[in-house]
C-alpha positions in Angstrom: -7.4 -21.8 -23.5 -8.7 -19.5 -20.7 -12.3 -19.9 -19.7 -14.5 -16.8 -20.0 -14.6 -14.7 -16.8 -18.2 -15.5 -16.1 -17.6 -19.3 -16.4 -18.1 -21.3 -13.2 -14.9 -22.2 -11.4 -13.6 -25.7 -12.4 -14.1 -28.5 -9.9 -16.5 -26.3 -7.8 -20.2 -27.2 -8.0 -22.4 -24.2 -8.6 -24.1 -24.8 -5.2 -20.7 -24.3 -3.5 -19.8 -21.1 -5.4 -21.3 -18.9 -2.6 -19.3 -20.5 0.2 -17.2 -17.9 2.0 -14.0 -20.0 1.8 -14.3 -20.0 -2.0 -14.2 -16.2 -2.3 -10.9 -14.8 -3.3 -12.0 -11.3 -2.1 -12.5 -12.7 1.4 -9.1 -14.3 1.5 -7.5 -11.0 0.4 -9.5 -9.1 3.0 -8.5 -11.5 5.7 -4.8 -11.3 4.7 -5.0 -7.5 4.5 -6.5 -7.4 8.0 -3.8 -9.7 9.3 -1.1 -7.6 7.6 -2.6 -4.5 9.2 -2.0 -6.0 12.7 1.6 -7.0 11.9 2.3 -3.5 10.5 0.7 -1.8 13.4 3.1 -3.6 15.7 6.2 -3.1 13.4 5.5 0.7 13.0 4.5 1.7 16.5 8.0 2.7 17.5 8.2 4.9 14.3 4.9 6.6 15.2 3.5 5.9 11.7 0.3 4.3 10.5 0.5 1.9 7.6 -0.7 4.5 5.0 1.7 7.1 6.4 4.5 4.5 6.1 3.6 3.9 2.5 3.7 7.7 1.8 7.1 8.0 3.5 8.4 5.1 1.4 7.4 6.8 -1.8 9.2 10.0 -0.6 12.3 8.1 0.6 12.4 6.3 -2.8 11.7 9.3 -5.1 12.4 12.5 -3.2 10.1 15.5 -3.4 6.9 14.8 -5.3 3.6 16.6 -6.2 0.7 15.3 -4.1 -0.9 14.0 -7.3 2.1 11.8 -8.1 2.1 10.4 -4.5 -1.6 9.6 -4.9 -1.1 7.9 -8.2 1.8 5.8 -6.8 -0.3 4.7 -3.8 -3.6 4.4 -5.6 -5.1 7.0 -3.2 -7.4 9.9 -4.0 -6.6 13.4 -2.7 -9.4 13.2 -0.1 -7.6 10.3 1.6 -4.1 11.5 0.9 -4.4 15.2 2.0 -5.3 14.4 5.7 -2.6 11.8 5.8 0.0 14.3 4.6 -1.3 17.0 7.0 -0.6 14.5 9.9 2.9 13.8 8.6 3.5 17.5 8.4 2.2 18.1 11.9 4.6 15.4 13.1 7.5 17.3 11.4 8.3 14.6 8.9 7.3 16.4 5.7 6.6 19.9 4.5 4.2 20.8 1.8 4.9 23.7 -0.6 2.5 25.3 -3.1 3.9 25.8 -6.6 5.0 29.3 -7.3 3.3 29.3 -10.8 0.3 27.2 -9.8 -1.1 27.5 -6.3 -3.2 24.3 -6.8 0.0 22.2 -7.2 1.5 21.1 -3.9 4.9 19.4 -3.7 5.7 17.3 -0.6 9.3 17.3 0.7 10.9 15.3 3.5 12.2 17.2 6.5 15.5 16.2 8.1 13.4 14.3 10.7 11.5 12.5 7.9 14.7 11.6 6.1 16.2 10.4 9.4 13.3 8.2 10.0 14.2 6.0 7.0 17.2 4.5 8.9 14.9 3.5 11.8 12.4 2.0 9.3 15.0 -0.3 7.7 14.2 -3.3 9.9 10.4 -3.2 9.1 10.4 -5.1 5.8 12.4 -8.0 7.2 10.1 -8.1 10.3 7.1 -8.3 7.9 8.8 -11.0 5.8 9.5 -13.1 8.9 5.8 -12.7 10.0 4.6 -14.1 6.7 6.5 -17.4 7.3 7.2 -17.4 3.5 10.5 -17.4 1.6 11.6 -14.4 -0.3 10.8 -16.2 -3.5 7.3 -17.1 -2.3 6.7 -13.4 -1.5 8.0 -12.3 -4.9 5.7 -14.8 -6.6 2.7 -13.6 -4.5 3.5 -10.0 -5.4 3.6 -10.8 -9.1 0.3 -12.6 -8.9 -1.3 -9.7 -7.0 0.0 -7.2 -9.5 -1.6 -9.2 -12.3 -4.8 -9.5 -10.4 -4.9 -5.8 -9.7 -4.2 -4.9 -13.3 -7.0 -7.3 -14.5 -9.5 -5.9 -12.0 -8.5 -2.3 -12.8 -9.3 -3.1 -16.5 -12.5 -5.0 -15.7 -14.2 -2.1 -13.9 
């Protein structure tokens, strides 16, 4: 049986619940910050930031997409995504086209340079895996756990 969500954590006295090292959110934030540093180094030769890299991965994987679909895939709102896409367009990696029937709809396409960048990005995932010091199976298990956590938190809010 699963304890209710507001139940105290087992084996942790109430007096210790506010300790920083007992906060899952802090562990996730610290890991995210550390990943940011590793990605910054891995992506510098590509001239991409981490969020730009994520957008490029979506386009490499799926081809031309409406801005809305990219935002949904990355869990980003248009206020965050639009400036990111403008910078990728300025760098010559993507082009944005307004829909002929609906001017509000914008589809993002890779340019030849954007498509070509995929080849140069291929070593990045292995570099990140090496930096984690974890096995492939450990990373897969962590990803599954984080997906479940995200889904639970999305439904809790």
